[in-house]
RONU-754213 format. One record per residue: residue number from 0; residue in three letters; y, z, x of N, C-alpha, C, O in turn. Coordinates in pm, 1 decimal. Layout:
N
{NUM 'ALA' {Y Z X} {Y Z X} {Y Z X} {Y Z X}} ...
END
This chain:
181
{0 'HIS' {-3252.6 8739.5 2193.5} {-3379.7 8670.2 2198.2} {-3472.3 8726.7 2091.2} {-3478.6 8848.2 2072.5}} {1 'ILE' {-3544.0 8639.7 2021.2} {-3643.1 8680.4 1921.9} {-3777.9 8628.4 1969.0} {-3793.1 8509.7 1997.7}} {2 'SER' {-3874.7 8717.2 1976.7} {-4006.6 8675.1 2024.5} {-4068.7 8575.4 1927.1} {-4034.8 8573.9 1808.8}} {3 'GLY' {-4158.4 8493.4 1976.7} {-4219.4 8388.1 1896.5} {-4293.3 8439.5 1774.8} {-4292.1 8374.6 1670.2}} {4 'SER' {-4357.7 8554.7 1786.1} {-4433.2 8607.6 1671.9} {-4341.4 8655.9 1559.8} {-4383.3 8661.8 1444.2}} {5 'ALA' {-4216.3 8690.7 1592.6} {-4122.3 8738.2 1491.4} {-4026.9 8628.9 1445.7} {-3949.2 8650.0 1352.6}} {6 'ASN' {-4031.5 8513.0 1509.1} {-3938.5 8405.4 1479.2} {-4002.4 8307.3 1381.8} {-4103.2 8244.0 1412.9}} {7 'LEU' {-3943.5 8295.7 1265.1} {-3994.8 8204.7 1163.3} {-3951.6 8061.7 1194.7} {-3833.5 8037.9 1220.1}} {8 'ALA' {-4042.2 7968.5 1193.5} {-4008.4 7828.3 1216.3} {-3938.2 7773.1 1092.8} {-3969.9 7811.5 980.2}} {9 'ASP' {-3842.6 7683.0 1114.3} {-3775.3 7625.4 999.2} {-3865.7 7524.6 928.9} {-3963.0 7475.4 986.1}} {10 'VAL' {-3831.8 7495.6 805.6} {-3914.2 7410.0 721.1} {-3928.0 7269.9 778.9} {-4034.7 7209.4 769.4}} {11 'LEU' {-3821.7 7218.0 838.3} {-3825.8 7081.1 888.4} {-3913.3 7064.8 1011.7} {-3948.2 6952.2 1047.3}} {12 'SER' {-3949.6 7173.7 1077.5} {-4030.4 7161.1 1198.3} {-4179.8 7170.2 1169.5} {-4260.1 7171.0 1262.7}} {13 'ARG' {-4217.8 7176.8 1044.7} {-4359.3 7183.9 1008.5} {-4397.2 7064.5 922.8} {-4320.8 7021.3 836.4}} {14 'MET' {-4515.1 7012.2 947.5} {-4563.6 6899.1 871.2} {-4599.3 6945.4 729.9} {-4658.5 7051.8 711.4}} {15 'SER' {-4563.4 6866.0 633.2} {-4593.7 6898.4 495.0} {-4743.3 6886.6 469.0} {-4807.0 6789.5 510.0}} {16 'ILE' {-4798.4 6985.9 400.7} {-4940.8 6981.9 366.1} {-4961.9 6890.5 245.9} {-5061.4 6818.5 238.6}} {17 'SER' {-4869.0 6893.7 152.9} {-4881.2 6813.3 32.2} {-4800.0 6685.4 47.2} {-4685.6 6688.9 92.4}} {18 'ASP' {-4859.0 6573.1 9.3} {-4788.7 6445.2 16.9} {-4700.2 6421.4 -104.1} {-4607.2 6341.0 -97.5}} {19 'ASP' {-4727.5 6489.9 -214.8} {-4658.1 6462.7 -339.4} {-4607.8 6592.2 -403.8} {-4669.3 6641.9 -498.1}} {20 'PRO' {-4494.4 6648.2 -352.6} {-4443.9 6770.1 -415.9} {-4384.5 6736.1 -552.5} {-4305.0 6642.9 -563.9}} {21 'GLN' {-4422.2 6810.3 -654.8} {-4370.4 6786.3 -788.9} {-4311.5 6915.4 -843.8} {-4364.4 7024.8 -823.9}} {22 'PHE' {-4201.0 6898.2 -912.9} {-4141.7 7012.0 -981.3} {-4202.8 7019.9 -1120.3} {-4224.4 6918.0 -1185.9}} {23 'ASP' {-4229.6 7139.2 -1163.3} {-4276.9 7151.8 -1300.2} {-4156.7 7151.5 -1394.3} {-4042.3 7160.4 -1349.8}} {24 'ASN' {-4182.5 7141.6 -1519.8} {-4077.3 7131.5 -1619.8} {-3989.0 7256.0 -1622.8} {-3868.3 7245.3 -1644.8}} {25 'ASP' {-4047.6 7374.5 -1600.9} {-3969.4 7498.2 -1600.2} {-3866.3 7498.0 -1488.5} {-3753.2 7542.3 -1508.2}} {26 'THR' {-3904.4 7448.7 -1371.8} {-3811.9 7443.0 -1258.8} {-3695.0 7350.9 -1289.8} {-3579.9 7385.4 -1262.7}} {27 'GLU' {-3723.3 7235.0 -1345.8} {-3616.2 7141.6 -1380.9} {-3522.4 7202.0 -1485.2} {-3400.6 7186.8 -1475.8}} {28 'ASN' {-3578.6 7269.7 -1583.5} {-3495.2 7333.8 -1685.8} {-3408.6 7443.9 -1626.3} {-3292.5 7458.5 -1664.4}} {29 'TYR' {-3463.6 7521.5 -1533.5} {-3387.2 7628.3 -1469.8} {-3271.8 7570.4 -1387.9} {-3159.8 7621.1 -1394.5}} {30 'ILE' {-3298.2 7465.9 -1311.8} {-3193.1 7402.6 -1230.9} {-3083.4 7348.4 -1321.7} {-2965.1 7362.3 -1290.4}} {31 'ARG' {-3120.2 7287.9 -1431.9} {-3022.2 7235.6 -1526.8} {-2938.6 7349.8 -1585.4} {-2816.7 7337.3 -1597.6}} {32 'PHE' {-3003.3 7460.5 -1621.6} {-2932.5 7576.3 -1676.7} {-2831.2 7631.4 -1577.1} {-2716.2 7657.0 -1612.7}} {33 'VAL' {-2873.6 7649.4 -1453.2} {-2784.9 7705.0 -1351.0} {-2665.4 7614.2 -1329.0} {-2552.5 7662.2 -1318.6}} {34 'SER' {-2688.0 7484.8 -1321.8} {-2577.8 7392.7 -1294.3} {-2476.6 7387.9 -1408.3} {-2358.6 7361.8 -1384.7}} {35 'ILE' {-2520.6 7412.5 -1530.4} {-2429.1 7404.5 -1644.6} {-2365.1 7539.1 -1677.3} {-2244.4 7545.6 -1700.7}} {36 'GLN' {-2444.0 7646.5 -1679.2} {-2398.2 7774.8 -1731.0} {-2345.0 7873.0 -1628.2} {-2271.6 7964.8 -1665.0}} {37 'ALA' {-2378.1 7858.0 -1503.5} {-2352.0 7964.4 -1407.3} {-2211.8 7964.6 -1348.7} {-2178.8 8055.6 -1272.7}} {38 'VAL' {-2129.1 7868.1 -1380.4} {-1995.8 7862.6 -1321.2} {-1897.7 7939.8 -1409.7} {-1870.7 7898.1 -1522.3}} {39 'PRO' {-1844.1 8051.7 -1360.2} {-1751.5 8129.8 -1442.1} {-1614.3 8063.3 -1450.4} {-1573.8 7990.0 -1360.2}} {40 'GLU' {-1544.5 8089.8 -1558.7} {-1409.3 8038.3 -1573.7} {-1312.4 8132.1 -1502.1} {-1334.9 8253.0 -1496.2}} {41 'ALA' {-1205.8 8076.1 -1448.5} {-1106.1 8156.9 -1378.6} {-1022.2 8236.0 -1479.5} {-1012.3 8199.5 -1596.6}} {42 'LEU' {-963.1 8343.4 -1431.8} {-874.2 8425.4 -1514.1} {-731.9 8373.5 -1503.6} {-690.2 8323.8 -1399.0}} {43 'THR' {-658.9 8385.4 -1611.7} {-517.0 8352.3 -1608.1} {-437.0 8482.6 -1607.4} {-488.9 8589.1 -1640.7}} {44 'PHE' {-310.8 8472.0 -1569.3} {-224.6 8589.6 -1569.5} {-208.6 8643.0 -1712.0} {-199.6 8763.9 -1733.5}} {45 'LYS' {-205.2 8551.6 -1808.4} {-192.8 8592.7 -1948.5} {-314.1 8676.1 -1991.4} {-299.5 8773.2 -2065.7}} {46 'ASP' {-433.9 8638.0 -1944.5} {-554.8 8716.5 -1974.1} {-540.2 8859.0 -1921.2} {-576.7 8955.5 -1988.3}} {47 'VAL' {-486.6 8870.4 -1800.4} {-470.2 9002.5 -1738.5} {-366.3 9084.8 -1814.8} {-386.6 9203.7 -1838.9}} {48 'VAL' {-256.1 9022.0 -1852.4} {-152.1 9093.3 -1927.6} {-207.8 9142.3 -2061.2} {-185.6 9257.4 -2099.0}} {49 'ASN' {-279.5 9056.4 -2132.4} {-336.9 9095.8 -2262.1} {-439.1 9208.2 -2246.6} {-441.9 9300.9 -2327.4}} {50 'ALA' {-522.1 9200.5 -2144.1} {-620.8 9306.4 -2120.6} {-552.4 9436.2 -2078.9} {-599.9 9544.8 -2112.1}} {51 'THR' {-441.1 9425.5 -2006.4} {-364.5 9543.8 -1966.0} {-306.4 9613.9 -2088.5} {-305.7 9736.8 -2095.5}} {52 'ILE' {-258.4 9536.6 -2183.8} {-202.9 9593.9 -2307.1} {-309.8 9671.9 -2382.9} {-280.9 9775.6 -2442.8}} {53 'ASP' {-432.8 9622.2 -2380.2} {-542.8 9687.2 -2453.1} {-608.9 9801.2 -2376.2} {-687.8 9875.7 -2434.3}} {54 'ASP' {-579.2 9816.6 -2248.3} {-643.3 9919.5 -2165.5} {-563.9 10050.0 -2175.1} {-453.0 10059.8 -2122.4}} {55 'GLU' {-621.1 10149.8 -2242.5} {-551.0 10277.0 -2265.8} {-518.2 10349.9 -2136.1} {-410.8 10408.5 -2123.3}} {56 'SER' {-609.2 10346.5 -2040.9} {-588.7 10417.3 -1914.6} {-471.8 10357.7 -1836.2} {-389.2 10431.0 -1781.9}} {57 'ILE' {-465.2 10226.2 -1830.7} {-354.4 10161.2 -1759.4} {-223.7 10183.5 -1834.4} {-120.1 10205.4 -1771.6}} {58 'GLN' {-226.5 10178.5 -1967.1} {-105.2 10204.1 -2044.6} {-53.6 10345.9 -2021.6} {67.0 10367.6 -2010.7}} {59 'GLN' {-145.5 10442.2 -2014.4} {-105.3 10580.4 -1986.3} {-46.6 10590.5 -1845.3} {50.4 10663.2 -1823.9}} {60 'ALA' {-104.6 10517.9 -1749.0} {-51.5 10518.4 -1612.2} {88.0 10456.7 -1608.1} {176.1 10506.6 -1538.1}} {61 'LEU' {108.2 10348.7 -1682.4} {240.5 10285.2 -1687.2} {344.4 10380.0 -1747.1} {456.8 10388.1 -1697.6}} {62 'GLU' {307.3 10451.7 -1853.3} {398.0 10549.7 -1914.1} {431.2 10661.8 -1816.1} {546.2 10705.0 -1807.6}} {63 'SER' {331.5 10708.8 -1742.6} {353.9 10815.0 -1643.5} {447.1 10767.1 -1533.2} {530.6 10843.5 -1484.8}} {64 'LEU' {433.3 10641.4 -1493.3} {522.0 10586.3 -1390.3} {665.1 10575.4 -1440.9} {759.4 10608.2 -1368.9}} {65 'ARG' {681.4 10529.7 -1563.9} {816.7 10515.2 -1620.3} {889.2 10649.8 -1625.8} {1008.7 10658.4 -1597.4}} {66 'GLY' {815.3 10754.4 -1662.6} {875.2 10887.4 -1673.3} {861.6 10970.0 -1546.9} {907.6 11084.1 -1542.7}} {67 'ASN' {799.0 10914.1 -1443.2} {774.2 10984.2 -1317.2} {707.4 11119.6 -1344.0} {750.1 11222.4 -1291.4}} {68 'GLN' {602.9 11118.0 -1426.1} {532.8 11239.7 -1466.5} {391.6 11239.8 -1407.8} {300.3 11177.8 -1462.2}} {69 'ARG' {375.8 11309.4 -1297.7} {246.5 11315.0 -1229.4} {139.3 11381.9 -1316.1} {22.3 11344.2 -1310.4}} {70 'GLU' {179.1 11480.1 -1395.3} {79.9 11555.2 -1473.9} {16.4 11472.1 -1585.7} {-94.5 11504.0 -1628.7}} {71 'THR' {82.4 11367.3 -1633.7} {23.7 11284.4 -1739.9} {-49.4 11161.3 -1685.1} {-106.3 11083.4 -1761.5}} {72 'MET' {-47.4 11144.5 -1555.0} {-116.1 11030.4 -1492.8} {-267.1 11047.7 -1508.8} {-318.7 11156.2 -1481.9}} {73 'PRO' {-339.6 10943.5 -1551.8} {-486.1 10953.4 -1562.4} {-548.3 10992.2 -1428.4} {-499.5 10952.2 -1322.7}} {74 'ALA' {-655.3 11069.8 -1433.4} {-717.1 11125.6 -1312.4} {-757.0 11018.7 -1211.2} {-744.4 11039.9 -1090.6}} {75 'GLU' {-805.1 10903.5 -1259.4} {-849.3 10799.7 -1165.3} {-734.0 10734.2 -1089.6} {-755.7 10673.1 -984.9}} {76 'PHE' {-610.9 10746.3 -1141.9} {-494.3 10687.7 -1076.3} {-409.2 10790.5 -1002.2} {-326.9 10753.4 -918.5}} {77 'LYS' {-427.9 10918.7 -1031.5} {-343.0 11024.4 -975.7} {-336.2 11023.4 -822.4} {-226.5 11037.5 -768.4}} {78 'PRO' {-448.2 11007.3 -748.9} {-437.7 11006.9 -602.7} {-354.9 10890.0 -547.3} {-309.9 10894.0 -432.8}} {79 'PHE' {-335.5 10787.5 -628.5} {-266.0 10667.2 -582.4} {-129.4 10650.2 -647.7} {-69.8 10542.9 -638.1}} {80 'MET' {-78.9 10753.6 -713.8} {44.4 10742.2 -791.5} {161.9 10692.6 -707.8} {244.9 10615.8 -756.5}} {81 'ASP' {169.3 10736.1 -582.3} {281.0 10694.5 -497.2} {272.6 10547.1 -458.6} {371.8 10489.4 -414.1}} {82 'GLU' {156.3 10485.8 -474.8} {138.3 10344.4 -440.9} {149.7 10253.4 -562.8} {153.4 10131.2 -548.3}} {83 'LEU' {155.4 10311.4 -683.3} {154.4 10232.2 -806.0} {294.4 10191.4 -848.0} {391.1 10264.8 -827.4}} {84 'CYS' {303.9 10072.1 -907.7} {427.9 10024.5 -968.1} {391.1 9925.0 -1077.7} {275.8 9883.3 -1088.4}} {85 'SER' {488.2 9887.8 -1158.0} {461.7 9789.7 -1263.1} {554.9 9671.1 -1245.5} {668.4 9684.8 -1199.9}} {86 'ALA' {503.8 9553.9 -1283.1} {583.8 9431.8 -1276.9} {526.7 9332.6 -1377.2} {405.8 9309.5 -1380.9}} {87 'ASN' {613.5 9274.5 -1457.8} {574.6 9170.7 -1554.2} {461.5 9214.9 -1647.0} {377.3 9133.4 -1684.6}} {88 'GLY' {458.6 9340.8 -1683.4} {359.8 9389.4 -1778.4} {225.3 9427.1 -1720.7} {132.7 9457.4 -1795.8}} {89 'VAL' {212.0 9426.0 -1588.3} {85.1 9465.2 -1526.2} {109.5 9578.9 -1428.1} {221.9 9600.5 -1382.9}} {90 'LEU' {3.0 9650.9 -1396.0} {9.2 9760.6 -1300.4} {-32.3 9708.6 -1163.8} {-129.3 9633.7 -1152.3}} {91 'LEU' {40.6 9748.1 -1060.6} {10.0 9707.0 -923.8} {-12.5 9829.7 -837.5} {51.4 9933.2 -856.8}} {92 'ARG' {-103.4 9817.5 -742.7} {-119.2 9918.7 -637.6} {-78.7 9849.3 -508.6} {-155.0 9770.2 -453.2}} {93 'GLY' {39.9 9878.9 -461.7} {95.6 9804.9 -348.5} {119.8 9661.7 -393.0} {193.1 9637.5 -489.0}} {94 'ASN' {58.3 9566.6 -323.5} {73.3 9426.4 -363.3} {-52.8 9372.9 -431.8} {-70.7 9251.8 -444.7}} {95 'ARG' {-140.3 9465.0 -475.8} {-265.8 9425.0 -540.6} {-261.6 9454.8 -690.1} {-210.1 9558.2 -732.8}} {96 'LEU' {-315.4 9364.6 -767.0} {-320.8 9377.7 -911.6} {-426.0 9480.6 -952.1} {-539.3 9475.7 -904.3}} {97 'VAL' {-389.1 9573.4 -1039.6} {-485.8 9668.6 -1094.5} {-551.5 9600.1 -1214.5} {-486.2 9572.1 -1315.0}} {98 'VAL' {-680.7 9574.1 -1202.3} {-754.0 9497.8 -1303.6} {-795.1 9590.0 -1418.4} {-851.9 9696.5 -1394.5}} {99 'PRO' {-767.1 9550.2 -1542.5} {-811.5 9629.1 -1657.7} {-964.5 9631.9 -1666.1} {-1031.5 9538.4 -1622.2}} {100 'GLN' {-1018.0 9738.4 -1721.9} {-1162.6 9760.8 -1724.4} {-1239.1 9647.9 -1793.2} {-1350.5 9615.8 -1752.0}} {101 'THR' {-1182.5 9588.2 -1895.5} {-1253.5 9481.3 -1966.4} {-1273.0 9356.4 -1880.5} {-1355.8 9271.6 -1913.5}} {102 'LEU' {-1198.3 9344.0 -1771.8} {-1208.9 9225.6 -1685.7} {-1285.1 9251.6 -1555.9} {-1302.0 9159.0 -1476.6}} {103 'TRP' {-1331.3 9373.1 -1531.5} {-1399.1 9405.2 -1405.7} {-1518.5 9313.8 -1381.3} {-1532.0 9256.1 -1273.4}} {104 'SER' {-1604.7 9300.6 -1481.1} {-1726.1 9220.1 -1460.3} {-1692.4 9073.1 -1438.0} {-1759.3 9005.7 -1359.6}} {105 'LYS' {-1590.3 9023.0 -1505.4} {-1551.1 8882.5 -1487.4} {-1494.0 8859.5 -1347.5} {-1523.4 8757.9 -1284.6}} {106 'VAL' {-1413.3 8952.5 -1299.1} {-1358.1 8940.8 -1163.5} {-1471.3 8943.5 -1060.9} {-1470.5 8865.6 -965.5}} {107 'ILE' {-1567.4 9032.0 -1079.9} {-1681.6 9039.2 -988.0} {-1761.4 8909.6 -993.3} {-1803.4 8858.4 -889.5}} {108 'GLN' {-1782.5 8856.5 -1112.7} {-1857.9 8731.9 -1127.3} {-1787.6 8616.4 -1055.7} {-1852.8 8537.6 -987.3}} {109 'ILE' {-1657.9 8605.9 -1070.5} {-1582.8 8498.8 -1004.6} {-1587.0 8516.2 -853.2} {-1606.1 8419.0 -780.1}} {110 'ALA' {-1569.2 8638.7 -806.1} {-1570.0 8663.6 -661.3} {-1708.0 8642.1 -600.5} {-1719.4 8610.3 -482.2}} {111 'HIS' {-1812.8 8659.3 -680.5} {-1949.4 8646.9 -629.1} {-2006.1 8505.9 -647.1} {-2123.8 8482.4 -619.8}} {112 'GLU' {-1924.7 8414.4 -691.8} {-1969.5 8277.7 -719.2} {-2038.6 8213.5 -599.2} {-2136.8 8141.3 -616.6}} {113 'ALA' {-1989.8 8238.0 -479.3} {-2049.2 8178.7 -358.0} {-2149.6 8272.1 -291.2} {-2198.7 8241.4 -182.6}} {114 'HIS' {-2180.9 8385.0 -353.6} {-2277.6 8483.2 -301.6} {-2244.5 8526.3 -158.4} {-2326.5 8509.7 -68.1}} {115 'PRO' {-2122.9 8582.3 -137.3} {-2080.8 8614.1 -0.8} {-2143.6 8739.2 60.4} {-2132.0 8758.9 181.3}} {116 'GLY' {-2208.0 8822.6 -16.5} {-2259.9 8948.8 36.8} {-2164.9 9062.3 3.5} {-2050.3 9039.2 -35.2}} {117 'ILE' {-2212.7 9184.3 18.5} {-2137.0 9301.6 -26.1} {-2006.1 9318.5 50.2} {-1899.3 9322.2 -10.9}} {118 'GLU' {-2012.8 9328.7 181.8} {-1892.1 9358.5 260.3} {-1789.9 9245.9 254.1} {-1670.0 9271.5 243.1}} {119 'SER' {-1835.3 9123.4 261.0} {-1743.6 9010.1 253.8} {-1675.3 9003.9 117.1} {-1556.2 8974.3 107.8}} {120 'MET' {-1750.2 9031.4 13.3} {-1693.7 9029.2 -121.2} {-1592.1 9141.5 -140.6} {-1486.0 9119.3 -198.9}} {121 'LYS' {-1623.2 9261.2 -92.6} {-1527.4 9372.1 -99.9} {-1398.9 9336.3 -25.8} {-1288.8 9359.5 -75.8}} {122 'ARG' {-1413.9 9280.3 92.3} {-1298.1 9244.2 173.6} {-1210.2 9141.9 100.3} {-1087.8 9154.5 99.8}} {123 'ARG' {-1272.0 9041.7 39.1} {-1196.4 8939.5 -34.4} {-1124.2 8999.9 -154.3} {-1007.1 8970.3 -178.1}} {124 'LEU' {-1193.7 9084.1 -229.3} {-1132.4 9143.9 -347.8} {-1019.9 9239.8 -310.9} {-917.0 9243.0 -378.5}} {125 'ARG' {-1038.1 9318.2 -204.1} {-935.6 9416.5 -163.9} {-802.9 9351.0 -128.1} {-699.1 9417.1 -131.8}} {126 'GLN' {-803.9 9224.8 -94.0} {-679.8 9155.7 -59.9} {-592.6 9130.4 -182.2} {-470.2 9125.2 -170.8}} {127 'LYS' {-654.8 9114.6 -299.9} {-578.7 9073.0 -417.6} {-581.0 9171.2 -534.5} {-482.1 9184.0 -606.6}} {128 'VAL' {-693.7 9241.1 -553.8} {-707.9 9324.9 -673.1} {-758.0 9463.9 -636.7} {-803.0 9488.9 -524.9}} {129 'TRP' {-748.8 9554.1 -735.2} {-799.4 9690.5 -717.1} {-829.5 9750.5 -852.8} {-763.0 9719.4 -951.6}} {130 'TRP' {-929.5 9836.1 -857.4} {-953.5 9929.4 -967.3} {-1029.1 10047.1 -909.1} {-1087.3 10034.3 -801.4}} {131 'PRO' {-1030.5 10161.5 -976.3} {-1080.3 10285.1 -914.4} {-1222.0 10280.6 -857.9} {-1246.2 10339.9 -752.7}} {132 'THR' {-1315.7 10213.8 -922.2} {-1455.0 10215.3 -875.0} {-1499.4 10078.4 -824.6} {-1617.3 10044.1 -833.3}} {133 'MET' {-1406.8 10001.3 -772.8} {-1435.7 9862.6 -735.5} {-1547.0 9850.6 -631.4} {-1639.3 9771.2 -649.8}} {134 'ASP' {-1540.3 9927.5 -522.7} {-1640.0 9914.8 -416.1} {-1781.4 9941.8 -466.4} {-1874.9 9868.9 -433.3}} {135 'LYS' {-1796.4 10045.8 -545.7} {-1928.6 10081.5 -598.0} {-1981.2 9972.9 -691.4} {-2099.2 9938.2 -685.8}} {136 'GLN' {-1895.5 9919.7 -776.4} {-1938.4 9817.0 -871.2} {-1972.6 9685.7 -801.9} {-2065.5 9616.2 -843.1}} {137 'VAL' {-1898.8 9651.4 -697.6} {-1929.7 9530.0 -621.3} {-2066.4 9543.7 -555.5} {-2147.9 9451.6 -561.7}} {138 'ALA' {-2091.6 9657.6 -492.9} {-2221.2 9679.3 -427.1} {-2335.6 9671.8 -527.4} {-2439.2 9611.6 -499.0}} {139 'THR' {-2317.9 9731.9 -643.7} {-2421.3 9728.8 -746.9} {-2445.9 9586.6 -795.4} {-2560.8 9545.6 -812.0}} {140 'ALA' {-2339.0 9511.2 -818.2} {-2353.5 9373.9 -868.0} {-2425.6 9285.0 -767.5} {-2511.6 9205.6 -805.7}} {141 'VAL' {-2391.6 9297.6 -639.6} {-2456.0 9214.1 -537.9} {-2602.8 9252.4 -522.7} {-2688.4 9165.4 -506.5}} {142 'LYS' {-2632.0 9381.5 -527.8} {-2771.7 9425.5 -515.6} {-2857.0 9381.2 -633.6} {-2978.7 9368.7 -620.2}} {143 'ARG' {-2795.5 9357.3 -748.4} {-2869.1 9312.9 -867.5} {-2873.5 9161.0 -881.6} {-2943.0 9110.2 -969.7}} {144 'CYS' {-2802.5 9088.4 -798.6} {-2796.6 8942.0 -808.9} {-2932.5 8882.4 -771.4} {-2980.0 8900.2 -659.3}} {145 'LYS' {-2993.9 8812.0 -865.4} {-3126.7 8755.7 -842.4} {-3125.7 8652.0 -730.6} {-3219.3 8646.6 -650.9}} {146 'SER' {-3022.1 8570.3 -723.4} {-3014.1 8469.3 -617.3} {-3004.4 8534.7 -480.2} {-3068.9 8490.1 -385.4}} {147 'CYS' {-2924.4 8639.8 -469.4} {-2909.7 8708.9 -341.0} {-3039.7 8778.1 -300.6} {-3075.0 8781.0 -182.7}} {148 'ILE' {-3109.9 8833.2 -398.1} {-3237.6 8898.6 -369.2} {-3338.1 8797.1 -316.8} {-3412.5 8826.0 -223.1}} {149 'LEU' {-3340.5 8678.1 -376.8} {-3436.9 8575.5 -336.6} {-3416.5 8527.4 -193.5} {-3513.6 8497.5 -124.0}} {150 'VAL' {-3291.7 8519.6 -148.6} {-3266.9 8466.6 -14.7} {-3249.8 8574.4 91.3} {-3232.7 8543.5 209.2}} {151 'SER' {-3254.4 8700.9 50.2} {-3239.1 8807.5 148.9} {-3364.0 8818.2 234.6} {-3470.8 8769.6 197.5}} {152 'ASN' {-3349.3 8882.2 349.0} {-3461.8 8900.1 440.5} {-3559.6 8998.9 377.9} {-3526.2 9115.5 356.8}} {153 'LEU' {-3677.2 8952.8 349.2} {-3775.0 9036.3 280.1} {-3876.5 9099.4 373.4} {-3979.5 9148.5 327.3}} {154 'GLY' {-3850.6 9099.4 501.4} {-3944.2 9161.4 594.9} {-4013.3 9057.9 681.3} {-3956.3 8954.1 714.7}} {155 'SER' {-4136.2 9087.8 716.4} {-4208.2 9001.1 809.2} {-4249.1 8870.2 741.7} {-4282.8 8868.9 623.3}} {156 'PRO' {-4246.1 8761.4 816.5} {-4283.6 8631.9 760.3} {-4434.6 8622.3 741.5} {-4511.6 8693.5 806.0}} {157 'GLU' {-4474.4 8534.3 653.5} {-4617.4 8511.8 634.7} {-4672.5 8440.6 757.1} {-4599.8 8366.9 823.7}} {158 'PRO' {-4799.4 8461.5 787.6} {-4857.1 8396.6 905.8} {-4861.4 8244.8 889.0} {-4879.4 8192.9 778.8}} {159 'LEU' {-4844.5 8175.9 1000.7} {-4849.9 8030.1 997.8} {-4992.0 7985.0 969.0} {-5087.8 8050.5 1010.1}} {160 'GLN' {-5005.9 7874.2 898.9} {-5137.4 7820.5 867.8} {-5160.2 7693.3 948.5} {-5068.1 7614.9 971.3}} {161 'ARG' {-5281.0 7675.1 990.0} {-5314.3 7553.1 1062.8} {-5312.4 7435.3 966.8} {-5353.9 7446.6 851.5}} {162 'SER' {-5264.1 7323.4 1015.7} {-5270.2 7202.1 935.1} {-5403.3 7132.2 962.1} {-5468.5 7157.5 1063.4}} {163 'ARG' {-5442.2 7045.2 871.5} {-5571.5 6978.3 886.6} {-5569.5 6883.7 1006.5} {-5464.2 6832.4 1044.4}} {164 'MET' {-5682.6 6862.0 1063.6} {-5695.4 6772.6 1179.1} {-5685.9 6628.1 1131.3} {-5745.3 6592.8 1029.4}} {165 'PRO' {-5612.1 6544.3 1203.3} {-5602.6 6403.6 1163.0} {-5738.2 6333.6 1175.4} {-5818.9 6365.4 1262.7}} {166 'VAL' {-5760.1 6239.5 1087.5} {-5885.7 6165.1 1086.7} {-5890.8 6066.6 1202.7} {-5995.4 6048.6 1264.9}} {167 'GLU' {-5777.9 6003.0 1231.6} {-5771.4 5909.6 1344.2} {-5633.5 5919.1 1407.2} {-5544.8 5984.9 1352.9}} {168 'ALA' {-5615.0 5855.1 1519.2} {-5489.1 5862.0 1594.3} {-5373.8 5803.6 1513.0} {-5390.9 5704.5 1441.9}} {169 'TRP' {-5258.0 5864.9 1523.9} {-5131.7 5822.8 1464.0} {-5131.5 5823.2 1310.5} {-5049.8 5754.2 1249.5}} {170 'THR' {-5219.8 5898.2 1248.4} {-5213.8 5910.4 1102.1} {-5113.2 6017.2 1060.3} {-5053.2 6007.3 953.2}} {171 'ASP' {-5094.4 6119.0 1144.0} {-4994.6 6223.1 1118.8} {-4909.0 6239.1 1243.2} {-4960.7 6250.6 1354.3}} {172 'VAL' {-4777.4 6239.8 1223.7} {-4685.0 6260.3 1335.0} {-4589.8 6372.7 1294.2} {-4535.2 6370.8 1183.9}} {173 'ALA' {-4569.9 6470.1 1382.4} {-4479.1 6580.9 1354.8} {-4385.5 6598.8 1473.1} {-4425.9 6580.5 1587.9}} {174 'LEU' {-4259.6 6634.7 1445.6} {-4159.1 6654.6 1549.6} {-4090.7 6789.0 1528.5} {-4074.3 6833.9 1415.1}} {175 'ASP' {-4051.3 6852.1 1636.8} {-3964.1 6968.7 1630.8} {-3825.7 6922.1 1672.2} {-3808.8 6866.7 1780.9}} {176 'PHE' {-3726.3 6943.9 1586.8} {-3590.4 6901.7 1617.2} {-3513.3 7017.7 1677.7} {-3526.9 7131.9 1633.9}} {177 'MET' {-3432.4 6988.0 1778.7} {-3345.2 7088.9 1837.6} {-3210.8 7023.0 1861.2} {-3202.3 6919.4 1927.0}} {178 'GLY' {-3107.6 7082.3 1808.2} {-2974.8 7024.2 1819.6} {-2917.9 7041.3 1958.7} {-2982.6 7099.1 2046.0}} {179 'PRO' {-2795.9 6990.8 1980.1} {-2732.5 7003.9 2112.0} {-2705.6 7150.5 2145.4} {-2672.7 7230.9 2058.2}} {180 'LEU' {-2720.2 7182.6 2270.9} {-2698.2 7320.0 2315.5} {-2556.0 7342.0 2356.9} {-2519.9 7452.5 2397.4}} 
END
């Protein structure tokens, strides 16, 4: 139960004060920009293979695995050496793809496309991919996301304002909607 003073009324249950809401030109331009530019492209397996070839740390880990040499394994992979293997030119940790460093931000961007939140995003990524600092980077990216910041709970709601008194009967009608219980 949430007390009435702490419960924010939804937008549809309040009468609009303005009869003519207008968007300014900046708002329209921003909406157009987001709809065109904000959709990231998906990664292909070839992209991952090429990035793996260019990633010195992963290449050193692959060499250490081939020679079964724990001492030459990069420090960030050493605790997981028993879980690492290679297949088709990429490094795997168990059944998860080890993402090369150059693709970390792109993977985070693709996973955050629907703005799932920190824990949900970590859970989704952990099913398919891995890299040494993944959890920390996911948390940082979500905390910096402007869209997520805008819709997050920012504390106490602003006080409700009284609407103007109608001039005569039936000039303003307002309803509170409640769905089926």
